[in-house]
C-alpha positions, -999 to +999 in steps of 0.1 A: +010-147-113+037-136-089+056-112-111+063-076-105+039-048-115+050-014-127+031+014-109+037+051-104+023+072-076+017+109-074+030+129-045-005+130-030-008+092-033+025+086-016+014+109+012-018+089+016+002+056+016+025+070+044-005+081+064-022+047+061+011+029+071+017+052+101-019+048+113-018+010+109+016+003+123+020+029+151-016+033+160-033+001+155-028-036+150+001-044+174+002-013+196+031+011+193+048-002+162+072-025+181+061-054+158+064-050+120+054-081+100+076-091+071+051-081+044+048-047+061+086-043+062+088-050+025+060-025+017+077+001+039+110-005+022+093+000-012+075+031+001+109+046+011+123+042-025+093+056-043+095+090-060+064+109-073+053+101-108+082+077-115+074+041-123+084+015-098+084-023-097+060-035-071+053-070-059+017-081-055+023-087-018+034-050-014+002-038-032-018-062-010-002-047+021-010-012+009-046-023+006-046-037+041-033-003+053-062+013+034-085+001+062-072+033+080-087+054+051-109+084+058-126+076+025-118+109+009-122+110-029-084+108-033-082+078-010-110+061-029-092+066-062-060+053-048-077+022-033-093+015-067-059+019-085-044-006-061-073-030-065-070-029-103-032-036-101-037-065-077-064-079-100-039-079-128-015-100-107-042-126-100-039-122-063-073-117-045-077-085-025-076-085+013-109-090+031-112-059+053 
């Protein structure tokens, strides 16, 4: 299945997603953020359009990317809940989760 999934995120979840993205892109995989992969760019574009508690159409690849970013998690209870939410959504799409 490659269709869109409808998800909503709380303000706290959006904050966590932004922290994960920032940590991964600017502090991690390719240095200073000079290189942004196409899947990351699509996920960042989506993240910019999201509003707290409003449903949004997400592609499975965007959810997959959010889960890749979750490798920067501090494993707080809130982050764990968000990761589980993303994993459930990705499972519905039929796409396997990233191997972290």
